[in-house]
N, C-alpha and C positions, 0 to 999 in steps of 0.2 A: 504494500500500499504506499501511498504518498504520505510522508510524515507531515502532519499538520499541527505539531506541538508549537504552542505559542512561546516566543521569546520576547517578553514584554518590553525591555529597554530598547532593543533594536527596532522593535515594531513601532514604538513611539517616535524614534528618529525617522523611520520611514514615513510615518504619517505626517510629521512636520515637513519633511522634504516634499511630499506630495502637495501639501497646502501651499508651500512657497513657490512651487513650479506649476501650479494649476493642473495637477494630474488627477484625472478621474479614470478609474479602471473599469472596463466593461466586465460584466458577468458572462459565464458560459451561456446563460439563457438569452442574453442580449446578442451574443454572436450567432446564436441559432435563429433568433427572431429580432431583427433590427427595428421592428415596429415598437419595441420596448425601450429603445434608446431615447433619452430626453430630447425634447424638441429644441432646446437651446444648443445642444451639441449638433443636431442635424443641421440647424441653421448655420453654424460656424463652418461646417464641412463644405458648404456651398462655395466657399472662397479658398479652399485648400486643395493642393495637389495630392494625388494618391500616394506618392512617395515622400511627401514633405515631412520634415522632422519637427512634428508638433504633436503634443499629447492627444489631441482630438483624433488623430489617425489610429489610435488604439481601437477605436470603435469601427474602423474599417477592416479589422481582422475577422473577416467573415467571407463566406462564399457568395454573398448577395450584394456586392457592390455594383452600382451602375457601371457598365464597361466603358468608362471614359477616363482619361488620365488626370483630369482636373475638375473639381467642383461637383462631382457626382453624388447622388443620393444612394438609395438602396432599391433593389428590385428582387426578383426571384433568383434562384441559384443559377449561376452562369454555367452553361453546358453546351456541348456540341454533339450532334449525331452524325455518324459517318455512313455514307451510302454504300451499297453493295458494289457500285462502279469503282469505288476506291478499295474496298476491303476484300472483294472476291467472295463474300459470304452473304447469304440472305439475312443472317442474324442481325438484330439491331444492336449496334455497338455505340454506346453513349459515354461521353467523358466529361467530368467536371473540369472547368477551366481555371487554372491557377494564376494566370497572368494578371487577373484583376484583383489580386490581393496586394497590399503594400509590399514593396521589393520585388513584385512580379513573381512570387512563389508562395505556395502554401506553407512553406517551412516557417514563415513568420508566425503562424498559428501554433506550430509545434513548440517553438521557442517560448511563446507566451505561456503555453501550458506548463513549461518547466520553470520559468522564472517567477510568475505571479504568485503561485502558492507559497513559495519561499519568501517572497516580499511581504505579503499580507500577514504572514505568521511571525515575521521578524527573524526568520532563520537566515535570510539574506539582508544585510545592512547596506543600503545604497550610499551611506555616508562614509563608510570605511572600506568596503570590499569591492573587488573587481569581479565581474561576471566573465567567465572563460567559456568560449563556445567552440569546442572541437568538432570538426565537420569535414565532409568532402565537398563542400561548396555552399549550397543555399541555406543550410541551417545556421552556419556562422553569420551569414548575411542577415538572416531573420533575427538572430540573437543580438547582433550589434545594433540593428535598427530598434528592436524592442528596448534594449538598454538605453539608447539615446532618448527615446520617448519617455522612459521612466526615470530619466536623470541618473543613470547608473554608468559607471566606467566599464569598459569591455575590452576583452582580448579575443581576437578571432584567429582560429587555427584552421588551415586547409592545405591540401597538397599543392606543391609548387607547379604541377602540370595542369591545374585547372584553368579554365578560360580566363583571358586577360580582363574581360569585363568585370569579373568578380573582384579581382585585385584592385582595379582602378576605382571601383565604387567603395570598397571597404576602406581604402586609404583615406577617404573623406569622412567615414562614419565611425569606424572603430578606433578606440584609443591606441591599440597596437594590433598589427597583423603579423602572424608568424606563418611562414611557408615551410611545410615539412617535405621530406624527400618523397618522390614518386608521384603516382597518379591516383585516379579514382579508387583503385583497388588497395591502396596502401593505408589501410585504416590503423593497423598496429602502430605505425610511425606517429600517427596523431595521438594515440593513447600514450606512447612513450614520452611525447612532448609534455603531456599533462602531468606525468610523474615527475618530469624535470621541474616543472613549474611549482608543483607541491613542495619539492625539496628546497626551494629558494626561501621558504618561510614567509613569503609575501601573503597578505590577507586576501585570499582568492576563494571563489566558489566555482567549481567546475560543473557545468551543466552538460553532461555527456548524453546526447540524445539517444545513444544506443542502450543506455540502461536507466534513463529517466522516465518514470511512468507518467509524468505530465505530458510527454510526447504521445504515448499510447492513448491517454485519456482524451486529449484534445481531438484526435482523429476518431476515436471511438464515438465520442459524443457529437462533435461539431460536423466532421466530414460524414459520419454515419447518418446523422439526421438529414444532411443535405442530399445524400443519395436517396434516402427514402422520399424526400420531397420531389426529386426529379422523377422517380418512378410514379408517384401519385399523379404527376402532371402528364406523363407520356404514355402510361400503360393503357392499352385498350382491354376490353373484357376478355378477349381471346389470348392476350399476351401472357407470357410466363417469365418471371425474373429467374435467371439461371446462376448468376454469381458475379463476384467482383474480382478484378484482376489488378495486381499491384506488384511492382518491384519490391523486394523485401527491404532494401535500403537500410534505414535505421529501425525498422519494425513499427514505425508510426502509422503511415498511411494504411497499411494492411489491417490495422486495428479496426478500421471502419467496417471490415468484413465481419468482425465479431458482432457488431451491432446489427448488421443486415441479416446475419444468420439467425439472430434471435427473433427478428421480425418475419423472416422468410426461412423457416427451418430446413427446407430442402435445397436451399441455395448453396453454392460452393465458394471457397476462397482459393484463389490461384496466386501463387507466389512466383515472381519472375526474377531472373538473374541473367548475367552475361554468360554466353557460351564459353568465352575465353577465360572465365574464372568460375567454374561450375561447383561452387562450394556446397550448396544444398543437394545438387543432383549427384555429384560424384565425390564428395568430400575433397574437392579439388581446389586449385589455386591458379594464379596467373595474373595477367594485367589486361585491362580492357578500356574502351573509349566511350562507354555510355555514362557520361557525367551525370551524377546525381543519384546513383543507386548503391554505391559502396559494395564491399565484398570481403572474402577471406575469413569471415566469421559469421556466427548466427547472433543477431542482436538479442540482448537480454530481454527486451520487451516484446519480442516476437512470440506470439502464442502459437507455437508450432503444432500443438495438439489439435488445433482448430483449422489447420491448413489441409487442403484436399489434393492439390496438384502443384507440381513444380514445372516451370517452363524456362528453358534457356534460349536466349536470343543472341544471334550472331551480331557482334558490333559492326561488322561490315554492312549489314542491312541498315542499321540505324544511321551511320554517317552518310551512306549513299542516298537514303531517303530524305535526309536533311537537304541534300542538294536538289533532289526531285521536287520537294515541296516548296523550295524557296528561290530557285534560280529560274529565269524566264523560260529556258528551253524545257525545263521540267514541268512548269505550269502549263505551257502550251501543249505538251504531250497529254497531260491529264485532261485538258479540255477536249482534245481530239478523241479521247477514250470515253467521253460522256460523263465525266465527273462534273457536277454542277459548278458553275462559276462562283456562286456565293460561297460554296465550300472551299474551293481552291483559294479564294481570297482570305480564308481564315486558317490556312495551314501553317502560318507562322505562329499560331497558338501552341504548336507542339515543339517543345524543346527535345533534347536527346532522350531523356527518360520518358517523355510523353510518347515519342515515336516507338520506343521499346514497349511501353504499356499497350499501345495500339496493336502492335504485332503479336504480343502475348494474348490479347483478347481475340484476335483472329484465329490463332492456333487453338485456343480454348473452344471457340465456336466450331471449328472444323473437326476437332477431336470428338466432340459429342454430336456431330452432324446436326447442328442447330438450323432451324428454319426461320421464316419471316416473323413468327410469333414469339421468338426467343429473344430476351434482352440480356446483354452483358454490360456491366458498368466498369469503368476504369477512371483514371485521373491523369490530367495533364498538369504535372507538378509545376512546370514553368513554361516559358516560351522561347522562341529563337532570339528574342531580345537579349538573352543572356549568353548567346553563342555566336553572335554576329561575326566575331573574329575568326571563327572556324571556317567559314565559307571562303574568304580569300586565302587562308592557309591551304585548303584543299585545292583551290584553283592553282596556286603556286606549285603544289606537289604533283597534281594529276592533270593539269591543263584545263581548258575551258570545258564547261558542261554543255554538251550538244544533244541534238535530237536522238542520235543513236544511243547515247548514254542513258537518256531519259527512258527510251523504249525498253532498254535492257533492264533497268532498275525497276520499272513498273511491272514488267513481266515476271522478273525473278523474285523480287522482294515483297511484292504485294499480291498480285494474282497467283503467284507460284508458292505461296506460303503452304507448308506441309506440317504434319503432326510429328515430325522427328524432334528429338531432344525434349521430350515431355515425360513426366513420371506421375502417374496417379498413385497417391500414397496410401499404403496399408497402415495399420496400427503400428507395426514394427518399423516401417520406414519413417513414420512420423517420430517415433521414439529415437531412432538412429540419428535423425537430424537434430532433435532436441538435445541429445547427449553431446553433440559437437560444442554446445555452449561451455562445456567443462574446460576445454583447452584455452579459450579466451578468458572466461570470466572467473574461474577458480584458480587456474594456474597463473594468470597474469594480472587480473584486476581485483582480486580480493573478495570475490563472492565465495559462498560455501557450498559444499556438496549437498548439504541439507536443503539449501534454498533451491537448487536445481530439482531435487526430488519434490519439493513443495509445489513448484510450478507445474510439474507433471501430474502429481497424485492428489493434491488438495483441491477438492471440488470448488471451493469458493475463492481460490487464489486470484483469478482474473476478475470475477464479479465483484470482489471487495474493492478493487480499484475503480471499477465502473460506477460503483455506488457512491463515490466521493464527490460527485459533481455538486450536489446540493450543499454539502458542507463547505466546499470551496467557495461557492457563490455567496453563502452567508458570511464568510470571512471577508470577501471582497466588498459586500454591501456595508458591513460594519467599518471596514477600513475607509471607504469613501465617506461615510457619515462622520467619522472622527476627523477626517481632513477638512470637512466643513465646506465643500465646494458644490454640493448638489443637494 
């Protein structure tokens, strides 16, 4: 469970800081339902940009922002449905859109879920401590952003080979940016840097998304309810919801599947990873280019026992489809194949991990031979706005992207998707994957063997976390009341 023990002195300092900086914190209920946000805050947002560093933008940590970069209000959940002309399957594949959260990624919500419970209980003191955000990219961006909005100092940690856009932006937001060796797959190097920072004796709190249940809880509650709302909007009487597909990443987004499976007990949860680093599939390792999904370990907060399938995606498919979706020759070819123009114009909503999630959803649909009345949900965690530098890099390495390239990529990586590199999990296979947590979390990161057993065998282990939303919201409401700004 998330520790909600009150530390009164630090909490009082946090309340005083919130009053001085005009900080009001949204509740989980308000992030699910922006209608509950005070009218005074809604009015102030009409003059504020989506990424602006102002406390009011805490209330834009929701899937329901109006999809404009400045001055927007709130609407329904932002989502996109992909036609069969693109996917090659009759199944209805629908994705939540992460671009329209602050920072352009849903990780800003996961970071909120980790930081705010510590802040409102006084376990994190914004007047003395720094918030450390270890990440493979978007999470440290979200953490640095949330820290700035909550008047906290921050340290962002991410691999040196992540896209330049991330580093350029973080340099303006975070108090310190640390680049660790390697690429997306080099998560251990990030953890090692955290141990180095602990040894300095500096007053730090490390918010490790891979073992922070605030990450799990935000997606279980906020993303899960958003998915349910999308289904209520799009499902016809004859339709059947079949499941959610998500890269395992930090174990956060996939937690929305736990919520959806409680609402739709026959639905499935599909975990995706890179074929070049098949950790879940084959206990394997390697390096890959699907930025935003992490690898080489099983996140502590991944409820493996509730996962039904594993899908591995070739990173060559992802990087080539990024060119197909965003370069003129690629879009022209998609148009010639009957892909609707309005959909083509929205393909920049898919970042690398979003493309990977789409491919995983297609494989899931084909594996179970789904038809026109079957619905699969997934998430576009960010957009190409965060990968723009990758296109000229690929142009320099491989040359101009032409019609022949586009035709080949469309045929091979979209219409030619097959059901290879998939594993439908038995009980023993789930347990095998769960037991991989031992090597990272017990041997390296200080967890205990008894905790691993509890995750697997204790019936209420995960539901006890899920049940903490109301208690956290009550603490937020009390914190805001004490700050005296609402």
